[in-house]
C-alpha positions as CSV (number, residue, x, y, z in Angstrom):
1,M,14.5,20.7,32.3
2,Q,15.5,19.3,28.9
3,P,19.1,19.7,27.6
4,D,17.8,21.8,24.7
5,D,16.2,24.2,27.1
6,I,19.4,24.6,29.1
7,V,21.5,25.3,25.9
8,R,18.8,27.8,24.7
9,K,18.9,29.6,28.0
10,E,22.7,29.8,28.1
11,L,22.7,31.2,24.5
12,S,20.1,33.7,25.4
13,S,22.1,34.8,28.5
14,A,25.3,35.2,26.4
15,R,23.5,37.2,23.7
16,H,22.1,39.5,26.4
17,R,25.5,39.9,28.0
18,F,27.2,40.8,24.7
19,H,24.5,42.9,23.3
20,P,25.9,45.4,20.7
21,S,24.4,48.4,22.6
22,R,26.4,47.4,25.7
23,V,29.6,47.1,23.7
24,V,29.0,50.5,22.2
25,N,28.4,52.0,25.7
26,I,31.5,50.5,27.1
27,C,33.7,51.8,24.2
28,F,32.3,55.3,24.4
29,I,32.5,55.5,28.2
30,T,36.1,54.3,28.0
31,V,37.0,57.0,25.4
32,L,35.2,59.7,27.5
33,I,37.0,58.7,30.7
34,F,40.5,58.7,29.0
35,S,39.9,62.0,27.2
36,T,38.8,63.6,30.4
37,L,41.9,62.2,32.3
38,L,44.1,63.5,29.5
39,T,42.5,66.9,29.6
40,W,42.8,67.0,33.4
41,R,46.5,66.1,33.2
42,E,47.1,68.9,30.7
43,A,45.3,71.3,33.1
44,V,47.6,70.2,36.0
45,V,50.7,70.7,33.8
46,L,49.4,74.1,32.7
47,E,48.7,75.1,36.4
48,D,52.3,74.1,37.4
49,A,53.6,76.2,34.5
50,Y,51.5,79.1,35.5
51,S,52.7,78.9,39.1
52,A,56.4,78.7,37.9
53,T,55.8,81.8,35.7
54,Q,54.3,83.8,38.5
55,H,57.2,82.9,40.8
56,T,59.7,83.9,38.1
57,H,58.0,87.3,37.7
58,L,58.0,87.9,41.4
59,E,61.7,86.8,41.7
60,N,62.7,89.2,39.0
61,V,61.1,92.1,40.8
62,V,62.5,91.0,44.2
63,N,66.0,90.8,42.7
64,S,65.7,94.2,41.0
65,L,64.3,95.9,44.2
66,D,66.9,94.2,46.3
67,R,69.7,95.6,44.1
68,Q,68.4,99.1,44.5
69,L,68.1,98.7,48.3
70,Q,71.5,97.1,48.5
71,F,72.9,100.1,46.8
72,S,71.5,102.3,49.6
73,V,72.9,99.9,52.2
74,E,76.4,99.8,50.6
75,K,76.4,103.6,50.4
76,L,75.6,103.8,54.1
77,L,78.4,101.4,54.9
78,F,80.7,103.5,52.7
79,F,79.9,106.6,54.8
80,R,80.4,104.7,58.0
81,N,83.8,103.5,56.8
82,G,84.8,107.0,55.9
83,M,83.7,108.2,59.4
84,Q,85.8,105.5,61.1
85,D,88.8,106.2,58.9
86,A,88.6,109.9,59.8
87,L,88.4,109.0,63.5
88,E,91.5,106.8,63.2
89,T,93.5,109.3,61.1
90,P,92.2,112.8,61.5
91,L,92.9,115.3,58.7
92,A,96.0,117.3,59.4
93,S,94.6,120.7,58.6
94,S,95.2,123.8,60.9
95,V,92.1,125.5,59.5
96,L,89.9,122.5,60.4
97,H,91.5,122.3,63.8
98,D,90.8,125.9,64.5
99,T,87.2,125.5,63.4
100,V,86.6,122.6,65.6
101,S,88.3,124.3,68.5
102,R,85.5,126.9,68.4
103,I,83.2,124.4,70.1
104,S,84.6,125.5,73.5
105,D,82.8,128.9,72.9
106,L,79.6,127.4,71.5
107,R,78.8,124.4,73.7
108,T,77.1,126.5,76.4
109,K,74.6,128.0,73.9
110,A,71.2,126.4,73.6
111,S,71.8,125.7,69.9
112,W,74.7,126.4,67.6
113,Q,76.0,125.9,64.0
114,L,79.5,125.3,63.0
115,T,80.7,125.6,59.4
116,F,84.0,124.7,57.7
117,D,84.2,125.7,54.0
118,E,80.6,125.7,52.9
119,R,81.5,124.9,49.3
120,R,83.1,121.6,50.3
121,T,81.4,120.2,53.4
122,L,78.1,120.3,55.4
123,T,77.3,122.4,58.5
124,L,77.2,120.9,62.0
125,H,74.1,121.6,64.0
126,G,74.3,121.1,67.8
127,V,72.8,121.7,71.2
128,S,74.3,122.7,74.6
129,D,76.0,120.7,77.3
130,A,72.9,121.1,79.5
131,F,70.7,119.4,76.9
132,V,73.1,116.4,76.5
133,Q,73.3,115.9,80.3
134,Q,69.5,115.6,80.5
135,T,69.5,112.3,78.6
136,N,71.3,109.1,79.7
137,S,71.7,107.8,76.2
138,L,73.7,111.0,75.2
139,I,77.2,111.7,76.3
140,R,79.7,114.4,75.5
141,E,83.3,113.6,76.3
142,D,85.9,116.3,75.8
143,E,88.7,114.0,74.6
144,R,86.5,112.5,71.9
145,L,84.3,115.6,70.9
146,E,86.8,117.5,68.7
147,K,88.0,114.4,67.0
148,E,84.5,113.3,66.2
149,M,83.5,116.8,64.9
150,S,86.6,116.8,62.7
151,A,85.6,113.4,61.4
152,A,82.0,114.6,60.9
153,F,83.3,117.5,58.7
154,E,85.2,115.0,56.6
155,M,82.2,112.7,56.3
156,G,80.1,115.8,55.4
157,Y,82.4,116.2,52.4
158,L,81.6,112.6,51.3
159,L,77.9,113.3,51.8
160,R,78.1,116.5,49.7
161,I,79.9,114.9,46.7
162,N,78.0,111.6,46.9
163,S,74.3,112.4,46.3
164,P,71.8,110.3,48.4
165,A,70.6,107.0,47.0
166,A,68.0,107.1,44.3
167,H,64.6,108.3,45.7
168,A,66.1,108.9,49.1
169,R,64.9,111.9,51.1
170,R,68.1,112.6,53.0
171,V,71.3,111.1,54.7
172,V,71.9,112.2,58.3
173,Y,74.5,111.5,60.9
174,V,73.4,112.0,64.5
175,S,76.0,112.1,67.3
176,R,75.5,111.1,70.9
177,A,77.6,114.1,71.7
178,G,74.8,116.6,70.8
179,F,75.1,117.5,67.1
180,Y,74.0,116.2,63.7
181,V,74.9,116.6,60.0
182,S,72.2,116.3,57.3
183,T,72.0,116.5,53.5
184,D,68.4,118.0,53.8
185,P,68.7,121.8,53.5
186,H,65.4,122.2,55.4
187,D,67.1,120.8,58.5
188,A,69.2,124.0,58.8
189,E,66.0,126.1,58.7
190,R,64.2,124.3,61.5
191,D,64.5,124.6,65.3
192,I,67.8,122.8,66.0
193,I,66.9,121.8,69.5
194,G,63.5,120.3,68.5
195,R,65.1,118.7,65.4
196,Y,67.9,117.1,67.4
197,Y,65.4,115.8,70.0
198,Q,63.3,114.3,67.3
199,L,66.3,112.6,65.8
200,V,67.7,111.0,69.0
201,T,64.2,109.8,70.1
202,S,63.5,108.1,66.7
203,P,63.4,104.3,66.7
204,W,66.2,104.0,64.2
205,F,68.5,105.9,66.6
206,T,67.5,104.3,69.9
207,G,67.3,100.8,68.2
208,Q,71.0,101.0,67.4
209,S,72.2,101.0,71.0
210,Q,74.8,98.4,72.0
211,R,72.1,96.6,74.0
212,D,69.5,96.5,71.2
213,N,71.9,95.9,68.3
214,R,74.6,93.7,69.6
215,D,75.9,92.6,66.2
216,R,76.0,96.3,65.1
217,S,74.3,95.5,61.8
218,V,72.2,97.5,59.4
219,R,68.6,97.7,60.3
220,W,65.4,99.0,58.7
221,F,62.7,100.9,60.6
222,T,59.2,102.2,59.6
223,H,58.1,105.2,61.7
224,A,56.1,108.4,61.5
225,V,57.5,111.9,61.7
226,L,55.7,115.3,62.0
227,S,56.2,117.0,58.7
228,D,54.4,120.1,57.7
229,Y,52.0,119.7,60.6
230,Q,51.0,116.2,59.6
231,N,52.3,112.7,60.3
232,E,54.4,111.3,57.5
233,Q,55.4,107.7,57.2
234,I,59.2,107.3,56.7
235,V,61.2,104.2,56.0
236,T,64.8,104.5,57.4
237,V,67.8,102.3,57.1
238,S,70.4,103.0,59.8
239,V,73.7,101.7,61.0
240,P,75.7,102.5,64.2
241,V,79.1,104.2,64.0
242,D,81.5,102.6,66.4
243,Y,85.2,103.1,66.8
244,Q,87.4,101.2,69.4
245,R,84.3,99.8,70.9
246,Y,82.8,103.2,71.6
247,W,79.4,104.1,70.1
248,Y,79.7,107.6,68.6
249,G,76.3,107.9,66.8
250,V,74.1,106.7,64.0
251,L,74.1,107.1,60.2
252,A,70.7,106.9,58.5
253,I,69.1,107.2,55.1
254,D,65.4,108.2,55.0
255,F,62.9,107.2,52.3
256,T,59.4,108.5,52.0
257,L,56.6,106.1,51.0
258,Q,56.5,107.8,47.7
259,G,60.2,107.1,47.2
260,M,59.6,103.4,48.1
261,K,56.7,103.4,45.6
262,K,59.0,104.7,42.9
263,L,61.7,102.1,43.7
264,L,59.0,99.4,43.4
265,Q,57.6,100.7,40.2
266,D,61.0,100.9,38.6
267,A,61.7,97.2,39.7
268,V,58.3,96.1,38.3
269,D,58.7,97.7,34.9
270,G,58.4,95.0,32.3
271,N,57.9,92.1,34.7
272,G,54.4,90.9,33.8
273,E,50.9,91.9,34.8
274,G,49.4,91.9,38.3
275,E,49.9,94.1,41.3
276,F,53.0,94.1,43.6
277,Q,52.9,95.2,47.2
278,L,55.7,95.9,49.6
279,Y,55.2,95.2,53.3
280,D,57.5,95.7,56.3
281,E,58.2,93.1,58.9
282,S,55.0,94.0,60.9
283,F,53.0,93.4,57.7
284,T,52.3,97.1,57.1
285,L,51.7,98.1,53.5
286,L,54.5,100.5,52.4
287,A,54.1,100.7,48.6
288,T,52.1,99.3,45.8
289,S,52.8,99.2,42.1
290,E,49.4,100.5,41.3
291,S,49.5,104.2,40.2
292,V,46.2,104.9,41.9
293,V,46.2,103.8,45.5
294,S,42.4,103.2,45.5
295,H,42.8,100.5,42.8
296,A,45.1,98.5,45.0
297,N,44.0,95.1,46.3
298,R,42.9,95.0,49.9
299,F,42.8,92.0,52.3
300,D,40.4,91.6,55.2
301,E,41.5,90.5,58.6
302,R,41.0,86.8,57.9
303,E,43.1,87.0,54.7
304,R,45.8,89.0,56.4
305,A,46.0,86.5,59.2
306,Q,46.2,83.6,56.7
307,I,49.0,85.3,54.7
308,A,50.9,86.3,57.8
309,G,50.7,82.8,59.2
310,A,52.0,81.3,55.9
311,M,54.9,83.9,55.8
312,E,56.1,82.9,59.2
313,K,56.7,79.3,58.0
314,D,58.4,79.9,54.7
315,K,60.6,82.5,53.1
316,E,58.5,82.3,49.9
317,G,55.2,80.7,49.0
318,E,51.8,81.0,47.4
319,L,48.1,81.1,48.3
320,R,44.8,81.2,46.6
321,L,42.4,83.6,48.1
322,G,39.1,83.3,46.3
323,S,39.7,84.5,42.7
324,R,43.1,85.9,43.6
325,Y,46.4,84.1,43.3
326,V,48.9,85.5,45.8
327,N,52.6,84.6,46.0
328,W,55.3,86.2,48.1
329,Q,59.0,86.3,48.8
330,H,61.2,87.9,51.5
331,L,63.8,90.4,50.5
332,D,67.5,90.0,51.4
333,H,68.4,93.6,52.0
334,F,65.2,94.8,53.6
335,N,63.2,93.6,56.6
336,G,60.1,93.0,54.7
337,V,58.3,90.9,52.0
338,L,57.1,91.5,48.5
339,L,53.6,90.2,47.4
340,R,52.4,89.6,43.9
341,I,48.6,89.6,43.4
342,H,47.1,88.1,40.2
343,T,43.4,88.2,39.8
344,L,41.2,85.8,37.8
345,R,40.4,88.5,35.3
346,E,44.1,89.3,34.7
347,G,44.8,85.6,34.4
348,A,42.1,85.1,31.8
349,Q,43.5,88.0,29.7
350,G,47.0,86.5,29.8
351,D,48.6,83.8,27.8
352,F,47.8,81.0,30.2
353,G,44.2,82.2,30.4
354,S,43.9,82.0,26.6
355,I,45.3,78.5,26.6
356,T,43.1,77.4,29.4
357,I,40.0,78.7,27.7
358,A,41.0,77.1,24.4
359,L,41.6,73.8,26.2
360,T,38.2,73.9,28.0
361,L,36.4,74.7,24.8
362,L,38.1,71.9,22.9
363,W,37.2,69.4,25.7
364,L,33.6,70.6,25.7
365,L,33.5,70.3,21.9
366,F,35.0,66.9,21.8
367,T,32.8,65.7,24.6
368,G,29.7,67.1,22.9
369,M,30.5,65.4,19.6
370,L,31.4,62.2,21.4
371,V,28.0,62.1,23.3
372,V,26.1,62.8,20.1
373,S,28.0,60.2,18.2
374,W,27.4,57.8,21.1
375,F,23.6,58.2,20.9
376,V,23.5,58.0,17.1
377,I,25.7,54.9,16.8
378,R,23.9,53.2,19.7
379,R,20.5,53.8,18.1
380,M,21.8,52.7,14.7
381,V,23.3,49.4,16.2
382,S,20.1,48.7,18.1
383,N,18.0,49.2,15.0
384,M,20.3,46.9,12.9
385,Y,20.2,44.3,15.7
386,L,16.4,44.4,15.9
387,A,15.8,44.5,12.1
388,P,14.4,41.1,10.7
389,V,16.7,39.5,8.2
390,A,15.2,37.2,5.6
391,G,15.6,33.5,6.4
392,V,16.9,34.3,10.0
393,A,14.8,33.9,13.0
394,R,14.7,36.8,15.5
395,P,16.7,36.0,18.7
396,P,14.7,35.2,21.8
397,D,15.8,38.4,23.5
398,A,15.2,40.7,20.6
399,D,12.2,42.3,22.3
400,Q,14.0,42.9,25.6
């Protein structure tokens, strides 16, 4: 091969390698890649900001609901402290002493009521000695009975002047000595024996024994009671009443599910869109922020298992279940968890949805214009490269 042929072949290869169309392709592909990466990075930052906002909304509702529930717990502890103070320093009142002394004539009756100044305190409702002796968890000791009843009358005064916590159904003190005090006026109209039996067999009473609650702390329970011939779900917060290492009874505040729903809706007010759901420790739905229950989001068994498994690992977190974004956080003053559910439709209607749609449309518009420009410029460069110029021979690879 002649030297001229070798030089001509190398020039032809170089011209083919640096063809203007290839240069245009490389430039436009580079711009497209970097614009896509930049848009993707903006989408990641936007997603992080969305998650942070959802967490903030949930935390605000959790804090608000916790404050309301904490108020109930603190009021319950206040009543317990009042009961313990009355046990330590009984009221020096001859009238009260005479009233309590009447128990010696009443304790043999199947059921009884004892009143001391109805305008100031609540009535005691009790059962007989025989009823108390039938159950091992109940005990009536003569040296403690009158002192406890005197203290219960004093606490009844506190219960009367301090209305129950907001949206609470009632406050009740149940004694192991066979009597109870309740702020619910309907309790006085019911069968005392049946009512007392229902109270002392409730999980919030039996769960406060010294064996089941060694640290003597406040506990929450979800249970069903027979109300108006139908089972009604009740959420109860209870605390044991002890004095000098002796368990006297249990103080409790009952909330209906409707009351818990009202507490949740008050906490949600003004804290963003989406649905909030309150669950107890067994992952039973107690309340939803939706006004119409049928509009509430539901989870199938697989989704419930996925959420429950994630909750066991962390106190708070988030999950994506199809088109729904779910984040949760455990409450400090309630044995349960609050969920926030945000659907794709709600997200699209919000601020982040509008920004995401605008960002997507801008990327599509920019990409479309870039592709069109790419083809136009590439065709124009190719035509200019192939066009014959006067006095200039066409390159050997012009027809390639």
